[in-house]
C-alpha positions as CSV (number, residue, x, y, z in Angstrom):
1,M,8.3,-3.6,3.2
2,Q,7.0,-2.3,-0.1
3,R,5.5,0.9,1.4
4,L,8.8,1.6,3.2
5,A,10.7,1.2,0.0
6,Q,8.2,3.5,-1.8
7,A,8.6,6.1,1.0
8,M,12.4,5.8,0.9
9,T,12.4,6.2,-2.9
10,L,10.1,9.3,-2.8
11,T,12.6,11.0,-0.5
12,L,15.6,10.0,-2.6
13,P,15.6,13.0,-5.1
14,L,15.7,15.5,-2.2
15,F,18.8,13.8,-0.7
16,L,20.5,13.4,-4.1
17,L,20.3,17.2,-4.5
18,R,21.5,17.9,-0.9
19,G,24.2,15.3,-0.5
20,R,25.3,11.9,-1.6
21,A,25.8,9.9,1.7
22,I,22.1,9.7,2.7
23,A,21.0,9.0,-0.9
24,D,23.5,6.1,-1.0
25,G,22.0,4.7,2.2
26,I,18.5,4.9,0.7
27,I,19.6,3.2,-2.5
28,S,21.3,0.4,-0.5
29,G,18.3,0.1,1.8
30,V,15.8,-0.2,-1.0
31,A,18.1,-2.8,-2.7
32,L,18.3,-4.8,0.6
33,L,14.5,-4.6,1.1
34,F,14.1,-5.9,-2.5
35,V,16.4,-8.8,-2.0
36,L,14.6,-9.7,1.3
37,H,11.3,-9.5,-0.5
38,C,12.5,-11.8,-3.3
39,L,13.9,-14.3,-0.8
40,L,10.7,-14.3,1.3
41,T,8.3,-14.5,-1.6
42,G,10.4,-16.4,-4.1
43,D,9.8,-13.7,-6.7
44,R,12.1,-14.3,-9.6
45,S,10.1,-12.6,-12.3
46,W,12.4,-9.5,-12.3
47,R,15.4,-11.5,-13.6
48,Q,14.9,-10.9,-17.3
49,G,15.6,-8.4,-20.1
50,W,18.3,-5.9,-19.1
51,C,19.1,-7.5,-15.7
52,I,21.1,-10.3,-17.2
53,P,23.6,-8.1,-19.1
54,A,23.7,-5.8,-16.1
55,F,24.7,-8.7,-13.8
56,L,27.2,-9.9,-16.3
57,F,28.8,-6.4,-16.4
58,W,28.8,-6.5,-12.6
59,G,30.7,-9.8,-12.7
60,V,33.2,-8.4,-15.2
61,A,33.7,-5.3,-12.9
62,I,34.4,-7.6,-9.9
63,L,36.8,-9.8,-11.9
64,S,38.7,-6.8,-13.3
65,S,38.9,-5.3,-9.8
66,I,40.3,-8.5,-8.4
67,M,42.9,-8.6,-11.1
68,H,43.8,-5.0,-10.3
69,G,44.7,-6.2,-6.8
70,T,43.5,-3.5,-4.4
71,T,40.9,-4.3,-1.8
72,H,39.4,-0.8,-2.3
73,A,38.7,-1.5,-6.0
74,V,37.2,-4.9,-5.1
75,A,34.9,-3.4,-2.5
76,E,33.8,-0.7,-4.9
77,A,33.0,-3.3,-7.5
78,F,30.9,-5.3,-5.1
79,A,29.1,-2.1,-4.1
80,L,28.2,-1.5,-7.7
81,G,25.6,-4.3,-7.5
82,R,23.3,-2.2,-5.3
83,F,22.6,0.1,-8.2
84,I,21.5,-2.8,-10.4
85,L,19.3,-4.2,-7.6
86,F,17.9,-0.7,-7.0
87,C,16.9,-0.3,-10.6
88,A,15.4,-3.8,-10.7
89,A,13.5,-2.9,-7.5
90,L,12.2,0.3,-9.0
91,E,11.0,-1.4,-12.2
92,S,9.3,-4.5,-10.8
93,W,8.5,-3.9,-7.1
94,V,8.6,-0.2,-5.9
95,F,6.8,1.5,-8.8
96,G,5.5,-1.7,-10.4
97,A,2.6,-1.7,-7.9
98,P,-0.6,0.2,-8.3
99,G,-0.2,3.9,-7.6
100,G,3.5,3.9,-8.7
101,P,3.3,6.4,-11.5
102,R,1.5,8.9,-9.2
103,G,4.3,8.5,-6.7
104,R,6.9,9.4,-9.3
105,G,4.9,12.6,-10.1
106,V,4.7,13.5,-6.4
107,A,8.5,13.0,-6.0
108,G,9.2,15.1,-9.1
109,T,7.0,17.9,-7.9
110,R,8.6,17.9,-4.4
111,V,12.1,18.2,-6.0
112,A,11.0,21.0,-8.3
113,L,9.5,23.0,-5.5
114,W,12.4,22.4,-3.2
115,G,15.0,23.2,-5.8
116,G,13.1,26.2,-7.0
117,G,12.7,27.5,-3.5
118,G,16.4,27.1,-2.9
119,G,17.3,28.9,-6.1
120,F,14.9,31.7,-5.2
121,G,16.2,31.9,-1.7
122,G,19.8,32.0,-3.0
123,A,18.9,34.8,-5.4
124,V,17.3,37.0,-2.9
125,G,19.4,36.0,0.1
126,M,16.7,34.3,2.3
127,R,18.3,31.6,4.5
128,W,15.0,29.9,5.3
129,L,14.4,29.1,1.6
130,G,17.8,27.5,1.2
131,G,19.7,30.6,0.3
132,S,23.0,31.5,1.9
133,G,22.3,35.1,2.9
134,P,24.0,38.3,1.6
135,K,25.7,38.3,-1.8
136,E,29.3,38.1,-0.4
137,K,28.4,34.8,1.4
138,R,26.5,33.3,-1.6
139,A,29.4,30.9,-2.4
140,R,28.2,28.6,0.4
141,G,24.6,28.5,-0.9
142,T,22.7,25.7,-2.6
143,V,23.4,24.5,-6.1
144,M,20.4,26.3,-7.5
145,G,21.4,29.5,-5.7
146,K,24.9,29.3,-7.3
147,A,23.4,28.7,-10.7
148,I,21.2,31.7,-10.5
149,A,23.9,34.0,-9.2
Protein backbone atom coordinates (compact mmCIF):
# COMPACT_ATOMS: atom_id res chain seq x y z
CA MET A 1 0.00 0.00 0.00
CA GLN A 2 2.80 2.39 0.84
CA ARG A 3 4.54 1.91 -2.51
CA LEU A 4 1.24 2.56 -4.30
CA ALA A 5 0.73 5.74 -2.27
CA GLN A 6 4.28 6.87 -3.07
CA ALA A 7 3.76 6.25 -6.79
CA MET A 8 0.46 8.12 -6.72
CA THR A 9 2.06 11.02 -4.88
CA LEU A 10 4.95 11.23 -7.33
CA THR A 11 2.52 11.61 -10.23
CA LEU A 12 0.42 14.21 -8.40
CA PRO A 13 2.36 17.34 -9.47
CA LEU A 14 1.93 16.49 -13.13
CA PHE A 15 -1.82 16.14 -12.75
CA LEU A 16 -2.05 19.33 -10.68
CA LEU A 17 -0.54 21.21 -13.60
CA ARG A 18 -2.73 19.54 -16.20
CA GLY A 19 -6.13 19.40 -14.51
CA ARG A 20 -7.70 19.15 -11.11
CA ALA A 21 -10.03 16.14 -11.35
CA ILE A 22 -7.38 13.43 -11.53
CA ALA A 23 -5.29 15.19 -8.87
CA ASP A 24 -8.31 15.24 -6.53
CA GLY A 25 -8.73 11.53 -7.10
CA ILE A 26 -5.07 10.90 -6.29
CA ILE A 27 -5.30 12.97 -3.10
CA SER A 28 -8.44 11.09 -2.05
CA GLY A 29 -6.86 7.75 -2.92
CA VAL A 30 -3.74 8.40 -0.87
CA ALA A 31 -5.88 9.60 2.05
CA LEU A 32 -8.01 6.44 1.88
CA LEU A 33 -4.94 4.22 1.67
CA PHE A 34 -3.53 6.01 4.71
CA VAL A 35 -6.74 5.49 6.70
CA LEU A 36 -6.74 1.82 5.69
CA HIS A 37 -3.10 1.50 6.74
CA CYS A 38 -3.84 3.11 10.11
CA LEU A 39 -6.82 0.82 10.70
CA LEU A 40 -4.89 -2.34 9.78
CA THR A 41 -1.71 -1.53 11.70
CA GLY A 42 -3.19 0.47 14.57
CA ASP A 43 -0.77 3.33 13.85
CA ARG A 44 -1.84 6.42 15.78
CA SER A 45 1.52 8.15 16.00
CA TRP A 46 0.56 10.69 13.33
CA ARG A 47 -2.18 12.26 15.49
CA GLN A 48 -0.12 14.96 17.17
CA GLY A 49 1.11 18.49 16.59
CA TRP A 50 -0.68 20.27 13.77
CA CYS A 51 -3.22 17.47 13.19
CA ILE A 52 -5.29 18.29 16.26
CA PRO A 53 -6.00 21.94 15.31
CA ALA A 54 -6.54 20.88 11.70
CA PHE A 55 -9.21 18.36 12.69
CA LEU A 56 -10.79 20.94 15.02
CA PHE A 57 -10.95 23.34 12.07
CA TRP A 58 -12.53 20.57 9.99
CA GLY A 59 -15.18 20.10 12.67
CA VAL A 60 -15.92 23.83 12.72
CA ALA A 61 -16.21 23.82 8.92
CA ILE A 62 -18.68 20.95 9.06
CA LEU A 63 -20.74 22.61 11.82
CA SER A 64 -20.87 25.94 10.02
CA SER A 65 -21.91 24.19 6.81
CA ILE A 66 -24.69 22.36 8.63
CA MET A 67 -25.85 25.68 10.05
CA HIS A 68 -25.80 27.16 6.54
CA GLY A 69 -28.31 24.52 5.57
CA THR A 70 -27.39 23.39 2.05
CA THR A 71 -26.38 19.82 1.36
CA HIS A 72 -23.75 21.01 -1.11
CA ALA A 73 -21.97 23.04 1.58
CA VAL A 74 -22.06 20.10 4.00
CA ALA A 75 -20.67 17.73 1.36
CA GLU A 76 -17.84 20.13 0.57
CA ALA A 77 -17.04 20.48 4.27
CA PHE A 78 -16.82 16.71 4.67
CA ALA A 79 -14.61 16.49 1.59
CA LEU A 80 -12.20 18.98 3.18
CA GLY A 81 -10.96 16.21 5.49
CA ARG A 82 -9.20 14.42 2.66
CA PHE A 83 -6.65 17.25 2.46
CA ILE A 84 -5.88 16.98 6.16
CA LEU A 85 -5.51 13.21 5.89
CA PHE A 86 -3.40 13.58 2.76
CA CYS A 87 -1.01 15.98 4.54
CA ALA A 88 -0.79 13.62 7.52
CA ALA A 89 -0.09 10.72 5.16
CA LEU A 90 2.67 12.64 3.40
CA GLU A 91 4.29 13.61 6.66
CA SER A 92 4.22 10.32 8.50
CA TRP A 93 3.68 7.53 5.98
CA VAL A 94 4.38 8.31 2.32
CA PHE A 95 7.60 10.32 2.64
CA GLY A 96 8.33 9.38 6.22
CA ALA A 97 9.77 6.09 4.96
CA PRO A 98 13.39 5.65 3.86
CA GLY A 99 13.89 7.03 0.38
CA GLY A 100 11.18 9.65 0.81
CA PRO A 101 13.25 12.80 0.28
CA ARG A 102 14.72 11.34 -2.92
CA GLY A 103 11.18 10.73 -4.16
CA ARG A 104 10.29 14.38 -3.64
CA GLY A 105 13.32 15.41 -5.68
CA VAL A 106 12.36 13.05 -8.51
CA ALA A 107 8.82 14.44 -8.55
CA GLY A 108 10.09 18.02 -8.61
CA THR A 109 12.48 17.26 -11.46
CA ARG A 110 9.71 15.63 -13.49
CA VAL A 111 7.44 18.62 -13.04
CA ALA A 112 10.19 21.06 -13.98
CA LEU A 113 11.04 19.12 -17.14
CA TRP A 114 7.41 18.66 -18.13
CA GLY A 115 6.50 22.29 -17.45
CA GLY A 116 9.60 23.60 -19.16
CA GLY A 117 8.98 21.37 -22.16
CA GLY A 118 5.41 22.61 -22.40
CA GLY A 119 6.54 26.22 -22.19
CA PHE A 120 9.19 25.71 -24.84
CA GLY A 121 6.71 23.87 -27.02
CA GLY A 122 4.18 26.65 -26.65
CA ALA A 123 6.76 29.29 -27.47
CA VAL A 124 7.91 27.65 -30.68
CA GLY A 125 4.60 26.03 -31.60
CA MET A 126 5.50 22.35 -31.27
CA ARG A 127 2.45 20.28 -30.36
CA TRP A 128 4.42 17.23 -29.18
CA LEU A 129 6.08 19.29 -26.42
CA GLY A 130 2.79 20.57 -25.09
CA GLY A 131 2.51 23.61 -27.33
CA SER A 132 -0.64 24.55 -29.16
CA GLY A 133 0.71 25.11 -32.63
CA PRO A 134 0.82 28.35 -34.58
CA LYS A 135 0.68 31.72 -32.81
CA GLU A 136 -3.00 32.36 -33.64
CA LYS A 137 -3.98 29.11 -31.86
CA ARG A 138 -1.75 29.66 -28.83
CA ALA A 139 -4.69 30.60 -26.57
CA ARG A 140 -5.48 26.89 -26.22
CA GLY A 141 -1.91 25.99 -25.16
CA THR A 142 -0.50 25.01 -21.82
CA VAL A 143 -0.19 27.37 -18.89
CA MET A 144 3.56 27.64 -19.44
CA GLY A 145 2.98 28.32 -23.12
CA LYS A 146 0.61 31.14 -22.28
CA ALA A 147 3.00 32.60 -19.72
CA ILE A 148 5.85 32.77 -22.24
CA ALA A 149 3.70 34.23 -25.06
